[in-house]
VODO-979715 format. One record per residue (C-alpha): residue number from 0; residue in three letters; chain; x, y, z. Coordinates in steps of 0.001 Angstrom, whole numbers. Example, Ala and Ser with C-alpha at 12.3 -4.5 7.8 and 13.67 -1.06 7.14 Angstrom:
BEGIN
<seq = 0 | type = ALA | mol = A | c1 = 12300 | c2 = -4500 | c3 = 7800>
<seq = 1 | type = SER | mol = A | c1 = 13670 | c2 = -1060 | c3 = 7140>
! end
This chain:
BEGIN
<seq = 0 | type = MET | mol = A | c1 = -18205 | c2 = -4241 | c3 = -13425>
<seq = 1 | type = SER | mol = A | c1 = -16268 | c2 = -5523 | c3 = -10437>
<seq = 2 | type = GLN | mol = A | c1 = -17242 | c2 = -4052 | c3 = -7086>
<seq = 3 | type = PHE | mol = A | c1 = -15107 | c2 = -4898 | c3 = -4063>
<seq = 4 | type = SER | mol = A | c1 = -12984 | c2 = -3390 | c3 = -1290>
<seq = 5 | type = ILE | mol = A | c1 = -9251 | c2 = -3735 | c3 = -760>
<seq = 6 | type = TYR | mol = A | c1 = -7820 | c2 = -3434 | c3 = 2731>
<seq = 7 | type = PHE | mol = A | c1 = -4142 | c2 = -2572 | c3 = 2260>
<seq = 8 | type = VAL | mol = A | c1 = -2098 | c2 = -3302 | c3 = 5396>
<seq = 9 | type = ARG | mol = A | c1 = 1502 | c2 = -2178 | c3 = 5735>
<seq = 10 | type = HIS | mol = A | c1 = 3714 | c2 = -5029 | c3 = 6936>
<seq = 11 | type = GLY | mol = A | c1 = 4999 | c2 = -5124 | c3 = 10508>
<seq = 12 | type = GLN | mol = A | c1 = 8212 | c2 = -3438 | c3 = 11546>
<seq = 13 | type = THR | mol = A | c1 = 11397 | c2 = -5031 | c3 = 10190>
<seq = 14 | type = TYR | mol = A | c1 = 15038 | c2 = -4693 | c3 = 11168>
<seq = 15 | type = PHE | mol = A | c1 = 15656 | c2 = -2450 | c3 = 8143>
<seq = 16 | type = ASN | mol = A | c1 = 12801 | c2 = -233 | c3 = 9366>
<seq = 17 | type = LEU | mol = A | c1 = 14366 | c2 = -172 | c3 = 12825>
<seq = 18 | type = PHE | mol = A | c1 = 17816 | c2 = 636 | c3 = 11429>
<seq = 19 | type = ASN | mol = A | c1 = 16401 | c2 = 3289 | c3 = 9038>
<seq = 20 | type = ARG | mol = A | c1 = 17575 | c2 = 1540 | c3 = 5867>
<seq = 21 | type = MET | mol = A | c1 = 16130 | c2 = 1570 | c3 = 2351>
<seq = 22 | type = GLN | mol = A | c1 = 13935 | c2 = -1483 | c3 = 1978>
<seq = 23 | type = GLY | mol = A | c1 = 12338 | c2 = -1954 | c3 = -1406>
<seq = 24 | type = TRP | mol = A | c1 = 12869 | c2 = -5314 | c3 = -3074>
<seq = 25 | type = SER | mol = A | c1 = 15519 | c2 = -6123 | c3 = -471>
<seq = 26 | type = ASP | mol = A | c1 = 14125 | c2 = -7753 | c3 = 2640>
<seq = 27 | type = SER | mol = A | c1 = 14772 | c2 = -8164 | c3 = 6341>
<seq = 28 | type = PRO | mol = A | c1 = 12966 | c2 = -10113 | c3 = 9081>
<seq = 29 | type = LEU | mol = A | c1 = 10146 | c2 = -8791 | c3 = 11220>
<seq = 30 | type = THR | mol = A | c1 = 11209 | c2 = -7593 | c3 = 14651>
<seq = 31 | type = ASP | mol = A | c1 = 9390 | c2 = -8865 | c3 = 17740>
<seq = 32 | type = GLN | mol = A | c1 = 7465 | c2 = -5586 | c3 = 17691>
<seq = 33 | type = GLY | mol = A | c1 = 6583 | c2 = -6196 | c3 = 14033>
<seq = 34 | type = LYS | mol = A | c1 = 5262 | c2 = -9644 | c3 = 14824>
<seq = 35 | type = ALA | mol = A | c1 = 3240 | c2 = -8338 | c3 = 17775>
<seq = 36 | type = THR | mol = A | c1 = 1744 | c2 = -5570 | c3 = 15611>
<seq = 37 | type = ALA | mol = A | c1 = 698 | c2 = -8062 | c3 = 12929>
<seq = 38 | type = THR | mol = A | c1 = -946 | c2 = -10248 | c3 = 15558>
<seq = 39 | type = GLN | mol = A | c1 = -2807 | c2 = -7273 | c3 = 17045>
<seq = 40 | type = VAL | mol = A | c1 = -4013 | c2 = -6221 | c3 = 13585>
<seq = 41 | type = GLY | mol = A | c1 = -5284 | c2 = -9753 | c3 = 13041>
<seq = 42 | type = HIS | mol = A | c1 = -7289 | c2 = -9598 | c3 = 16269>
<seq = 43 | type = GLU | mol = A | c1 = -8744 | c2 = -6210 | c3 = 15295>
<seq = 44 | type = LEU | mol = A | c1 = -9698 | c2 = -7393 | c3 = 11800>
<seq = 45 | type = ALA | mol = A | c1 = -11110 | c2 = -10735 | c3 = 12956>
<seq = 46 | type = PRO | mol = A | c1 = -14767 | c2 = -9600 | c3 = 12614>
<seq = 47 | type = THR | mol = A | c1 = -14154 | c2 = -8590 | c3 = 8965>
<seq = 48 | type = VAL | mol = A | c1 = -14905 | c2 = -11363 | c3 = 6501>
<seq = 49 | type = PHE | mol = A | c1 = -12269 | c2 = -11403 | c3 = 3758>
<seq = 50 | type = ALA | mol = A | c1 = -12909 | c2 = -13320 | c3 = 564>
<seq = 51 | type = HIS | mol = A | c1 = -9173 | c2 = -13808 | c3 = 135>
<seq = 52 | type = TYR | mol = A | c1 = -5828 | c2 = -12910 | c3 = 1684>
<seq = 53 | type = TYR | mol = A | c1 = -2979 | c2 = -11513 | c3 = -424>
<seq = 54 | type = SER | mol = A | c1 = 490 | c2 = -10140 | c3 = 143>
<seq = 55 | type = SER | mol = A | c1 = 3397 | c2 = -9023 | c3 = -1961>
<seq = 56 | type = ASP | mol = A | c1 = 6011 | c2 = -11717 | c3 = -2534>
<seq = 57 | type = SER | mol = A | c1 = 8416 | c2 = -10124 | c3 = -33>
<seq = 58 | type = LYS | mol = A | c1 = 8883 | c2 = -12336 | c3 = 3002>
<seq = 59 | type = ARG | mol = A | c1 = 8135 | c2 = -9507 | c3 = 5440>
<seq = 60 | type = ALA | mol = A | c1 = 4719 | c2 = -9068 | c3 = 3819>
<seq = 61 | type = MET | mol = A | c1 = 4022 | c2 = -12798 | c3 = 3667>
<seq = 62 | type = ASP | mol = A | c1 = 4993 | c2 = -13258 | c3 = 7314>
<seq = 63 | type = THR | mol = A | c1 = 2761 | c2 = -10342 | c3 = 8332>
<seq = 64 | type = ALA | mol = A | c1 = -175 | c2 = -11762 | c3 = 6383>
<seq = 65 | type = ASN | mol = A | c1 = 224 | c2 = -15189 | c3 = 7944>
<seq = 66 | type = LEU | mol = A | c1 = 330 | c2 = -13685 | c3 = 11450>
<seq = 67 | type = ILE | mol = A | c1 = -2803 | c2 = -11657 | c3 = 10692>
<seq = 68 | type = LYS | mol = A | c1 = -4611 | c2 = -14760 | c3 = 9405>
<seq = 69 | type = ALA | mol = A | c1 = -3612 | c2 = -16794 | c3 = 12451>
<seq = 70 | type = ALA | mol = A | c1 = -4720 | c2 = -14106 | c3 = 14909>
<seq = 71 | type = ALA | mol = A | c1 = -8035 | c2 = -13748 | c3 = 13069>
<seq = 72 | type = GLY | mol = A | c1 = -8656 | c2 = -17489 | c3 = 13361>
<seq = 73 | type = LYS | mol = A | c1 = -8078 | c2 = -18011 | c3 = 9624>
<seq = 74 | type = ALA | mol = A | c1 = -4688 | c2 = -19737 | c3 = 9744>
<seq = 75 | type = THR | mol = A | c1 = -5715 | c2 = -22290 | c3 = 7113>
<seq = 76 | type = ALA | mol = A | c1 = -7049 | c2 = -19681 | c3 = 4648>
<seq = 77 | type = GLU | mol = A | c1 = -5102 | c2 = -19525 | c3 = 1419>
<seq = 78 | type = LEU | mol = A | c1 = -2544 | c2 = -16751 | c3 = 956>
<seq = 79 | type = THR | mol = A | c1 = -1789 | c2 = -15656 | c3 = -2612>
<seq = 80 | type = THR | mol = A | c1 = 1330 | c2 = -13595 | c3 = -3315>
<seq = 81 | type = LEU | mol = A | c1 = 1119 | c2 = -10754 | c3 = -5824>
<seq = 82 | type = PRO | mol = A | c1 = 4530 | c2 = -9397 | c3 = -6903>
<seq = 83 | type = SER | mol = A | c1 = 2710 | c2 = -6401 | c3 = -8408>
<seq = 84 | type = PHE | mol = A | c1 = 2220 | c2 = -4977 | c3 = -4907>
<seq = 85 | type = ARG | mol = A | c1 = 5896 | c2 = -5084 | c3 = -3938>
<seq = 86 | type = GLU | mol = A | c1 = 7594 | c2 = -2011 | c3 = -2578>
<seq = 87 | type = THR | mol = A | c1 = 9265 | c2 = 442 | c3 = -4959>
<seq = 88 | type = PHE | mol = A | c1 = 12623 | c2 = -840 | c3 = -6229>
<seq = 89 | type = TYR | mol = A | c1 = 15403 | c2 = 1504 | c3 = -5101>
<seq = 90 | type = GLY | mol = A | c1 = 18116 | c2 = 22 | c3 = -7313>
<seq = 91 | type = TYR | mol = A | c1 = 21648 | c2 = 917 | c3 = -6199>
<seq = 92 | type = TYR | mol = A | c1 = 20297 | c2 = 2385 | c3 = -2962>
<seq = 93 | type = GLU | mol = A | c1 = 18684 | c2 = -835 | c3 = -1689>
<seq = 94 | type = GLY | mol = A | c1 = 19814 | c2 = -1406 | c3 = 1904>
<seq = 95 | type = ASP | mol = A | c1 = 21540 | c2 = 1975 | c3 = 2161>
<seq = 96 | type = ASP | mol = A | c1 = 21040 | c2 = 4371 | c3 = 5057>
<seq = 97 | type = SER | mol = A | c1 = 17731 | c2 = 6110 | c3 = 4406>
<seq = 98 | type = SER | mol = A | c1 = 18842 | c2 = 9579 | c3 = 5491>
<seq = 99 | type = ARG | mol = A | c1 = 21884 | c2 = 9395 | c3 = 3230>
<seq = 100 | type = THR | mol = A | c1 = 19823 | c2 = 8185 | c3 = 275>
<seq = 101 | type = TRP | mol = A | c1 = 17110 | c2 = 10817 | c3 = 561>
<seq = 102 | type = SER | mol = A | c1 = 19693 | c2 = 13568 | c3 = 1029>
<seq = 103 | type = LEU | mol = A | c1 = 21175 | c2 = 12515 | c3 = -2322>
<seq = 104 | type = VAL | mol = A | c1 = 17791 | c2 = 12221 | c3 = -4068>
<seq = 105 | type = GLY | mol = A | c1 = 16636 | c2 = 15557 | c3 = -2655>
<seq = 106 | type = LYS | mol = A | c1 = 19964 | c2 = 17367 | c3 = -2733>
<seq = 107 | type = ASP | mol = A | c1 = 18369 | c2 = 20412 | c3 = -4374>
<seq = 108 | type = TYR | mol = A | c1 = 16020 | c2 = 20795 | c3 = -1395>
<seq = 109 | type = GLY | mol = A | c1 = 18289 | c2 = 20106 | c3 = 1576>
<seq = 110 | type = VAL | mol = A | c1 = 16208 | c2 = 17191 | c3 = 2905>
<seq = 111 | type = THR | mol = A | c1 = 17116 | c2 = 13945 | c3 = 4647>
<seq = 112 | type = SER | mol = A | c1 = 13842 | c2 = 11988 | c3 = 4433>
<seq = 113 | type = LEU | mol = A | c1 = 11072 | c2 = 11111 | c3 = 2014>
<seq = 114 | type = HIS | mol = A | c1 = 8676 | c2 = 12912 | c3 = 4356>
<seq = 115 | type = GLU | mol = A | c1 = 10623 | c2 = 16152 | c3 = 3910>
<seq = 116 | type = LEU | mol = A | c1 = 11083 | c2 = 15670 | c3 = 175>
<seq = 117 | type = LEU | mol = A | c1 = 7321 | c2 = 15339 | c3 = -311>
<seq = 118 | type = ASP | mol = A | c1 = 6986 | c2 = 18943 | c3 = 808>
<seq = 119 | type = HIS | mol = A | c1 = 8764 | c2 = 19899 | c3 = -2433>
<seq = 120 | type = VAL | mol = A | c1 = 7924 | c2 = 17280 | c3 = -5091>
<seq = 121 | type = THR | mol = A | c1 = 5267 | c2 = 14631 | c3 = -5697>
<seq = 122 | type = ILE | mol = A | c1 = 5802 | c2 = 10997 | c3 = -4772>
<seq = 123 | type = GLU | mol = A | c1 = 5754 | c2 = 10234 | c3 = -8492>
<seq = 124 | type = GLU | mol = A | c1 = 8655 | c2 = 12606 | c3 = -9065>
<seq = 125 | type = THR | mol = A | c1 = 10694 | c2 = 11021 | c3 = -6264>
<seq = 126 | type = LYS | mol = A | c1 = 10852 | c2 = 7777 | c3 = -8243>
<seq = 127 | type = ASP | mol = A | c1 = 12091 | c2 = 9519 | c3 = -11363>
<seq = 128 | type = LEU | mol = A | c1 = 14667 | c2 = 11457 | c3 = -9337>
<seq = 129 | type = MET | mol = A | c1 = 16016 | c2 = 8284 | c3 = -7746>
<seq = 130 | type = ARG | mol = A | c1 = 16345 | c2 = 6488 | c3 = -11073>
<seq = 131 | type = LYS | mol = A | c1 = 18149 | c2 = 9516 | c3 = -12482>
<seq = 132 | type = ILE | mol = A | c1 = 20831 | c2 = 9511 | c3 = -9778>
<seq = 133 | type = ASP | mol = A | c1 = 21130 | c2 = 5692 | c3 = -9554>
<seq = 134 | type = PRO | mol = A | c1 = 24564 | c2 = 4982 | c3 = -11088>
<seq = 135 | type = PHE | mol = A | c1 = 23154 | c2 = 1757 | c3 = -12562>
<seq = 136 | type = HIS | mol = A | c1 = 19810 | c2 = 3330 | c3 = -13541>
<seq = 137 | type = GLU | mol = A | c1 = 17996 | c2 = 266 | c3 = -12166>
<seq = 138 | type = ALA | mol = A | c1 = 15710 | c2 = 2032 | c3 = -9679>
<seq = 139 | type = GLU | mol = A | c1 = 12076 | c2 = 2024 | c3 = -10801>
<seq = 140 | type = ASP | mol = A | c1 = 10874 | c2 = 5204 | c3 = -12431>
<seq = 141 | type = ASN | mol = A | c1 = 7238 | c2 = 6166 | c3 = -12026>
<seq = 142 | type = GLN | mol = A | c1 = 6076 | c2 = 4756 | c3 = -15358>
<seq = 143 | type = THR | mol = A | c1 = 7694 | c2 = 1362 | c3 = -14779>
<seq = 144 | type = TYR | mol = A | c1 = 6362 | c2 = 1292 | c3 = -11229>
<seq = 145 | type = TRP | mol = A | c1 = 2776 | c2 = 1937 | c3 = -12293>
<seq = 146 | type = GLN | mol = A | c1 = 2870 | c2 = -616 | c3 = -15078>
<seq = 147 | type = ARG | mol = A | c1 = 3611 | c2 = -3155 | c3 = -12357>
<seq = 148 | type = VAL | mol = A | c1 = 1051 | c2 = -1941 | c3 = -9817>
<seq = 149 | type = ASN | mol = A | c1 = -1701 | c2 = -1702 | c3 = -12427>
<seq = 150 | type = ARG | mol = A | c1 = -1216 | c2 = -5409 | c3 = -13165>
<seq = 151 | type = GLY | mol = A | c1 = -2060 | c2 = -6062 | c3 = -9527>
<seq = 152 | type = PHE | mol = A | c1 = -5290 | c2 = -4096 | c3 = -9732>
<seq = 153 | type = GLU | mol = A | c1 = -6248 | c2 = -5875 | c3 = -12952>
<seq = 154 | type = TYR | mol = A | c1 = -5665 | c2 = -9238 | c3 = -11269>
<seq = 155 | type = LEU | mol = A | c1 = -7902 | c2 = -8310 | c3 = -8340>
<seq = 156 | type = LYS | mol = A | c1 = -10616 | c2 = -6984 | c3 = -10677>
<seq = 157 | type = ALA | mol = A | c1 = -10589 | c2 = -10276 | c3 = -12558>
<seq = 158 | type = HIS | mol = A | c1 = -10992 | c2 = -12318 | c3 = -9384>
<seq = 159 | type = HIS | mol = A | c1 = -13348 | c2 = -10315 | c3 = -7144>
<seq = 160 | type = ASP | mol = A | c1 = -16820 | c2 = -8788 | c3 = -7291>
<seq = 161 | type = ASN | mol = A | c1 = -20108 | c2 = -8767 | c3 = -5366>
<seq = 162 | type = HIS | mol = A | c1 = -18842 | c2 = -6281 | c3 = -2753>
<seq = 163 | type = GLU | mol = A | c1 = -16269 | c2 = -8748 | c3 = -1441>
<seq = 164 | type = LYS | mol = A | c1 = -13512 | c2 = -7613 | c3 = 886>
<seq = 165 | type = VAL | mol = A | c1 = -9899 | c2 = -8660 | c3 = 311>
<seq = 166 | type = LEU | mol = A | c1 = -6822 | c2 = -8050 | c3 = 2416>
<seq = 167 | type = VAL | mol = A | c1 = -3494 | c2 = -7151 | c3 = 785>
<seq = 168 | type = VAL | mol = A | c1 = -333 | c2 = -6820 | c3 = 2874>
<seq = 169 | type = SER | mol = A | c1 = 1916 | c2 = -4367 | c3 = 1079>
<seq = 170 | type = HIS | mol = A | c1 = 4458 | c2 = -1626 | c3 = 1789>
<seq = 171 | type = GLY | mol = A | c1 = 4701 | c2 = 1970 | c3 = 2940>
<seq = 172 | type = THR | mol = A | c1 = 5726 | c2 = 3753 | c3 = -236>
<seq = 173 | type = THR | mol = A | c1 = 3505 | c2 = 1554 | c3 = -2384>
<seq = 174 | type = ILE | mol = A | c1 = 478 | c2 = 2357 | c3 = -235>
<seq = 175 | type = ARG | mol = A | c1 = 1389 | c2 = 6063 | c3 = -272>
<seq = 176 | type = SER | mol = A | c1 = 1765 | c2 = 5965 | c3 = -4058>
<seq = 177 | type = ILE | mol = A | c1 = -1597 | c2 = 4274 | c3 = -4558>
<seq = 178 | type = VAL | mol = A | c1 = -3341 | c2 = 6784 | c3 = -2297>
<seq = 179 | type = SER | mol = A | c1 = -1640 | c2 = 9712 | c3 = -4048>
<seq = 180 | type = HIS | mol = A | c1 = -2761 | c2 = 8343 | c3 = -7427>
<seq = 181 | type = PHE | mol = A | c1 = -6400 | c2 = 7699 | c3 = -6563>
<seq = 182 | type = GLY | mol = A | c1 = -6911 | c2 = 10260 | c3 = -3800>
<seq = 183 | type = PRO | mol = A | c1 = -4664 | c2 = 13223 | c3 = -4677>
<seq = 184 | type = GLU | mol = A | c1 = -6445 | c2 = 15417 | c3 = -2150>
<seq = 185 | type = ILE | mol = A | c1 = -5159 | c2 = 13243 | c3 = 715>
<seq = 186 | type = ASP | mol = A | c1 = -1998 | c2 = 14319 | c3 = 2555>
<seq = 187 | type = ILE | mol = A | c1 = 475 | c2 = 11425 | c3 = 2313>
<seq = 188 | type = THR | mol = A | c1 = 3504 | c2 = 13238 | c3 = 3711>
<seq = 189 | type = ARG | mol = A | c1 = 3040 | c2 = 11233 | c3 = 6892>
<seq = 190 | type = GLY | mol = A | c1 = 3453 | c2 = 7671 | c3 = 5734>
<seq = 191 | type = PRO | mol = A | c1 = 1368 | c2 = 4724 | c3 = 6917>
<seq = 192 | type = LYS | mol = A | c1 = 2664 | c2 = 3216 | c3 = 10133>
<seq = 193 | type = ASN | mol = A | c1 = 3575 | c2 = -440 | c3 = 10195>
<seq = 194 | type = GLY | mol = A | c1 = 348 | c2 = -2394 | c3 = 10574>
<seq = 195 | type = SER | mol = A | c1 = -1951 | c2 = 484 | c3 = 9576>
<seq = 196 | type = VAL | mol = A | c1 = -4902 | c2 = -151 | c3 = 7266>
<seq = 197 | type = THR | mol = A | c1 = -5855 | c2 = 1767 | c3 = 4118>
<seq = 198 | type = ARG | mol = A | c1 = -9178 | c2 = 960 | c3 = 2491>
<seq = 199 | type = ILE | mol = A | c1 = -9806 | c2 = 1379 | c3 = -1215>
<seq = 200 | type = ASP | mol = A | c1 = -13119 | c2 = 652 | c3 = -2950>
<seq = 201 | type = VAL | mol = A | c1 = -13141 | c2 = -550 | c3 = -6540>
<seq = 202 | type = ASP | mol = A | c1 = -16208 | c2 = -47 | c3 = -8753>
<seq = 203 | type = GLY | mol = A | c1 = -15218 | c2 = -1028 | c3 = -12272>
<seq = 204 | type = ASP | mol = A | c1 = -12727 | c2 = 1568 | c3 = -13458>
<seq = 205 | type = GLN | mol = A | c1 = -13521 | c2 = 3843 | c3 = -10521>
<seq = 206 | type = ILE | mol = A | c1 = -11155 | c2 = 3478 | c3 = -7577>
<seq = 207 | type = LYS | mol = A | c1 = -11804 | c2 = 5501 | c3 = -4417>
<seq = 208 | type = VAL | mol = A | c1 = -9703 | c2 = 5897 | c3 = -1285>
<seq = 209 | type = VAL | mol = A | c1 = -12092 | c2 = 5449 | c3 = 1639>
<seq = 210 | type = SER | mol = A | c1 = -9575 | c2 = 5750 | c3 = 4479>
<seq = 211 | type = TYR | mol = A | c1 = -5810 | c2 = 6178 | c3 = 4714>
<seq = 212 | type = ALA | mol = A | c1 = -3374 | c2 = 4744 | c3 = 7256>
<seq = 213 | type = LYS | mol = A | c1 = -5855 | c2 = 3908 | c3 = 9998>
<seq = 214 | type = ASP | mol = A | c1 = -3922 | c2 = 2752 | c3 = 13038>
<seq = 215 | type = LEU | mol = A | c1 = -5554 | c2 = -279 | c3 = 14682>
<seq = 216 | type = THR | mol = A | c1 = -2903 | c2 = -604 | c3 = 17387>
<seq = 217 | type = ASP | mol = A | c1 = -3560 | c2 = 2554 | c3 = 19431>
! end
């Protein structure tokens, strides 16, 4: 049985983050603050020996991972992209104003943010709600989303063991969703800040959330 630890890092701040826009499979560049955060995270994680570096295939995640590697003195280490750990796909609402989108998704609850909506429904239900109201019905529902993410975990299980540590640069809602799935007792209403680290230990089919959204940039 594979035994290893995954250090999920949320990418650095992007312009869509700054402008409060929906950013799933759509992408935008890292801001200067986002780049600085990634570099600081790399310095903080430098003493940790990672067997491999991964990111989603979104450029903001890849850029964050490369800045972390460089700051940790591992600029030449290989980076493998795993599309399975992309952000949730928001379909028609990609790039839209976040407050507007969440007010539509959570219209029955009078909310304007995912944070507020999570006081009323689970993060799994938010995906199904968004797909339901998407006029094109292209947004990922929870089942489709987890089929994708599970492929990522299966890939890591097939490639790591012996208590190795791996770093995966991923995304806010994806990290929240993973923590909700494997650590339902953990409060995810406050999402992981850009650059925060969430550690998950894998022991065969057992997956345990060790820490959630640890901020290394305080």
